[in-house]
N, CA, C and O atoms as a DFTB+ gen file, in Angstrom:
272 C
 N C O
     1  1      96.138      34.254       0.155
     2  2      95.543      35.118       0.633
     3  2      96.034      35.741       1.908
     4  3      95.962      34.872       2.777
     5  1      96.343      36.486       2.238
     6  2      97.136      36.901       3.563
     7  2      95.890      38.249       4.426
     8  3      95.571      39.327       3.923
     9  1      95.470      37.753       5.655
    10  2      94.774      38.446       6.307
    11  2      95.685      39.610       6.653
    12  3      96.877      39.720       6.937
    13  1      94.665      40.430       6.518
    14  2      95.035      42.013       7.114
    15  2      96.045      41.931       8.517
    16  3      96.055      40.835       9.078
    17  1      96.668      42.739       8.956
    18  2      97.071      42.860      10.852
    19  2      95.941      43.471      11.316
    20  3      95.189      44.201      10.670
    21  1      95.845      43.127      12.530
    22  2      94.658      43.137      13.303
    23  2      95.595      44.961      14.018
    24  3      96.729      45.376      14.253
    25  1      93.921      45.525      14.085
    26  2      93.783      46.764      14.395
    27  2      94.816      47.038      15.886
    28  3      94.608      46.383      16.907
    29  1      95.843      48.019      15.807
    30  2      96.289      48.370      17.422
    31  2      95.211      48.536      18.293
    32  3      94.302      49.339      18.085
    33  1      95.333      47.344      19.866
    34  2      94.847      47.896      20.143
    35  2      95.607      49.043      21.455
    36  3      96.780      48.987      21.826
    37  1      94.247      50.297      22.103
    38  2      95.092      50.838      23.301
    39  2      95.311      50.402      24.320
    40  3      94.276      49.970      24.827
    41  1      96.427      50.241      25.115
    42  2      96.326      49.834      26.389
    43  2      95.688      50.524      27.161
    44  3      95.282      51.666      27.372
    45  1      95.715      49.220      27.641
    46  2      94.902      50.117      29.311
    47  2      95.768      49.576      30.726
    48  3      96.536      48.628      30.889
    49  1      95.390      50.373      31.415
    50  2      96.632      50.180      32.367
    51  2      95.770      49.628      34.100
    52  3      95.115      50.319      34.879
    53  1      95.933      48.988      34.133
    54  2      95.134      48.282      35.687
    55  2      95.838      48.770      36.974
    56  3      97.043      48.708      37.218
    57  1      94.858      49.264      37.744
    58  2      95.407      49.117      39.211
    59  2      94.849      48.330      40.183
    60  3      93.769      47.741      40.140
    61  1      95.689      48.362      41.092
    62  2      95.192      47.107      42.404
    63  2      94.504      48.048      43.669
    64  3      94.702      49.216      44.003
    65  1      93.758      47.164      44.117
    66  2      92.751      47.856      45.431
    67  2      93.529      48.997      45.816
    68  3      93.034      50.123      45.863
    69  1      95.001      48.696      46.156
    70  2      95.381      49.433      47.039
    71  2      96.014      50.566      46.129
    72  3      96.633      51.191      46.990
    73  1      96.135      50.900      45.525
    74  2      96.159      51.823      44.257
    75  2      95.409      52.904      43.750
    76  3      95.704      54.065      43.468
    77  1      94.232      52.158      43.695
    78  2      92.944      52.833      43.295
    79  2      92.917      53.778      44.960
    80  3      93.124      54.991      44.976
    81  1      92.636      52.985      46.240
    82  2      92.542      53.616      47.216
    83  2      93.336      54.674      47.315
    84  3      92.821      55.774      47.516
    85  1      94.089      54.602      47.249
    86  2      95.652      55.891      47.434
    87  2      95.173      56.897      46.504
    88  3      95.387      58.055      46.860
    89  1      94.486      56.706      45.232
    90  2      94.134      57.261      44.385
    91  2      92.811      58.088      44.664
    92  3      92.643      59.093      43.973
    93  1      92.124      57.853      45.345
    94  2      90.561      58.370      45.938
    95  2      91.096      58.704      46.799
    96  3      90.813      59.902      46.816
    97  1      92.076      58.421      48.068
    98  2      92.065      58.936      49.167
    99  2      91.177      57.960      50.011
   100  3      90.847      58.576      51.025
   101  1      90.594      56.555      50.017
   102  2      89.582      56.016      50.738
   103  2      90.350      54.659      51.204
   104  3      91.285      54.347      50.466
   105  1      90.177      54.060      51.980
   106  2      90.097      52.869      52.654
   107  2      89.868      51.536      51.534
   108  3      88.888      51.122      50.916
   109  1      90.906      51.231      51.600
   110  2      90.806      49.545      50.760
   111  2      89.257      49.013      50.709
   112  3      88.494      48.878      49.752
   113  1      89.091      48.768      52.084
   114  2      87.471      48.707      52.421
   115  2      86.267      49.214      51.706
   116  3      85.224      48.588      51.516
   117  1      86.606      50.682      51.258
   118  2      85.792      51.181      50.635
   119  2      85.622      50.851      48.683
   120  3      84.669      50.820      47.904
   121  1      87.085      50.663      48.561
   122  2      87.109      50.432      47.081
   123  2      86.230      49.013      46.600
   124  3      85.460      49.035      45.639
   125  1      86.506      47.668      47.514
   126  2      86.267      46.727      47.801
   127  2      84.368      46.896      47.741
   128  3      83.674      46.248      46.958
   129  1      83.966      47.636      48.483
   130  2      82.589      48.114      48.486
   131  2      82.022      48.476      47.087
   132  3      80.996      48.035      46.571
   133  1      82.773      49.238      46.660
   134  2      82.372      50.242      45.581
   135  2      82.714      49.068      44.202
   136  3      82.124      49.466      43.197
   137  1      83.514      47.748      43.941
   138  2      83.848      46.719      43.412
   139  2      82.429      45.852      43.677
   140  3      81.923      45.221      42.749
   141  1      81.796      45.877      45.094
   142  2      81.034      44.569      45.119
   143  2      79.262      45.126      44.763
   144  3      78.154      44.599      44.665
   145  1      79.730      46.189      44.684
   146  2      78.109      47.261      44.434
   147  2      78.045      47.255      42.889
   148  3      77.101      47.360      42.105
   149  1      79.130      47.125      42.753
   150  2      78.924      47.292      40.527
   151  2      79.315      48.848      40.670
   152  3      79.427      49.460      39.607
   153  1      79.518      49.506      41.783
   154  2      80.041      50.841      40.975
   155  2      81.033      51.436      40.525
   156  3      81.100      52.516      39.938
   157  1      82.074      50.472      40.903
   158  2      83.239      50.460      40.315
   159  2      83.683      49.734      39.295
   160  3      84.249      48.875      39.971
   161  1      83.892      49.367      38.065
   162  2      84.196      48.360      37.451
   163  2      85.363      47.727      37.629
   164  3      86.355      48.331      38.039
   165  1      85.370      46.192      37.281
   166  2      86.986      45.644      38.208
   167  2      86.403      44.393      37.101
   168  3      85.273      44.211      36.648
   169  1      88.039      43.437      36.834
   170  2      88.169      42.265      36.652
   171  2      89.245      41.501      37.872
   172  3      90.313      41.776      38.419
   173  1      88.217      40.377      37.898
   174  2      89.152      39.521      39.285
   175  2      89.872      38.368      38.233
   176  3      89.472      37.674      37.299
   177  1      91.408      38.622      39.074
   178  2      92.651      37.813      38.836
   179  2      93.031      36.737      39.891
   180  3      94.005      36.918      40.621
   181  1      92.357      35.755      39.963
   182  2      92.780      34.828      40.795
   183  2      91.820      35.140      42.027
   184  3      90.602      34.968      42.024
   185  1      92.443      35.539      42.883
   186  2      91.558      35.585      44.499
   187  2      91.854      37.330      44.509
   188  3      92.055      37.877      45.593
   189  1      91.860      38.126      43.234
   190  2      92.230      39.757      43.563
   191  2      91.866      40.453      42.822
   192  3      91.730      39.894      41.734
   193  1      91.527      41.783      42.816
   194  2      90.816      42.863      41.792
   195  2      91.895      43.617      41.337
   196  3      92.927      43.946      41.921
   197  1      91.407      43.894      39.935
   198  2      92.300      45.141      39.192
   199  2      91.399      45.455      38.260
   200  3      90.766      44.702      37.520
   201  1      91.381      46.874      38.363
   202  2      90.530      48.305      38.521
   203  2      90.845      48.890      37.011
   204  3      91.957      49.400      37.141
   205  1      90.444      49.067      35.701
   206  2      91.083      49.505      34.922
   207  2      91.194      50.910      35.010
   208  3      90.202      51.547      35.365
   209  1      92.253      51.492      34.742
   210  2      92.760      52.911      34.875
   211  2      91.195      54.077      34.693
   212  3      90.715      54.867      35.507
   213  1      90.829      53.773      33.490
   214  2      89.687      54.753      32.847
   215  2      88.292      54.261      34.142
   216  3      87.395      54.938      34.645
   217  1      88.593      53.136      34.270
   218  2      86.623      53.330      35.069
   219  2      86.896      54.092      36.837
   220  3      86.011      54.252      37.678
   221  1      87.966      54.349      36.945
   222  2      88.727      55.230      38.304
   223  2      88.193      56.404      38.021
   224  3      87.466      57.007      38.811
   225  1      88.547      56.871      36.737
   226  2      88.447      58.234      36.108
   227  2      86.862      58.732      35.588
   228  3      86.621      59.895      35.262
   229  1      86.050      57.848      35.579
   230  2      85.185      57.593      35.469
   231  2      83.678      57.747      36.550
   232  3      82.615      58.362      36.463
   233  1      84.301      56.830      37.538
   234  2      83.927      57.266      38.648
   235  2      83.876      57.930      39.610
   236  3      82.973      58.012      40.443
   237  1      85.392      58.735      39.521
   238  2      85.333      59.913      40.024
   239  2      84.956      61.163      39.518
   240  3      84.960      62.213      40.160
   241  1      84.488      60.955      37.845
   242  2      83.635      62.180      37.350
   243  2      81.834      61.868      37.270
   244  3      81.076      62.713      36.795
   245  1      81.426      60.757      37.723
   246  2      79.953      60.636      37.744
   247  2      80.040      60.838      38.934
   248  3      78.872      60.658      39.277
   249  1      80.942      61.248      40.411
   250  2      80.855      60.994      41.660
   251  2      80.525      62.987      41.864
   252  3      79.557      63.424      42.487
   253  1      81.431      63.751      41.274
   254  2      81.491      64.760      41.423
   255  2      80.355      65.672      41.565
   256  3      79.613      65.797      40.591
   257  1      80.048      66.504      42.928
   258  2      79.017      66.989      43.308
   259  2      79.624      68.636      43.133
   260  3      80.703      69.113      43.484
   261  1      78.444      69.261      42.441
   262  2      78.563      70.530      42.616
   263  2      77.954      71.479      43.546
   264  3      76.734      71.497      43.383
   265  1      78.414      72.389      44.593
   266  2      77.903      72.676      45.618
   267  2      77.803      74.664      45.582
   268  3      78.533      75.451      44.980
   269  1      77.186      74.803      46.047
   270  2      76.575      76.008      45.498
   271  2      77.142      77.119      46.360
   272  3      76.816      78.288      46.152
């Protein structure tokens, strides 16, 4: 009996800390602080971090404030 083929997964783009800092227009240290504080999801690859692109979008959406 043959197993069914696995469902295709959505491709997730991972960004470097430098790329995230450029997108958010902050310093790399600010991105590292957000990652270490658990406010921005990241994956450790060796000695560096990679941030899933949806995590940046989610963080920016949640960080938005309404100004009266």
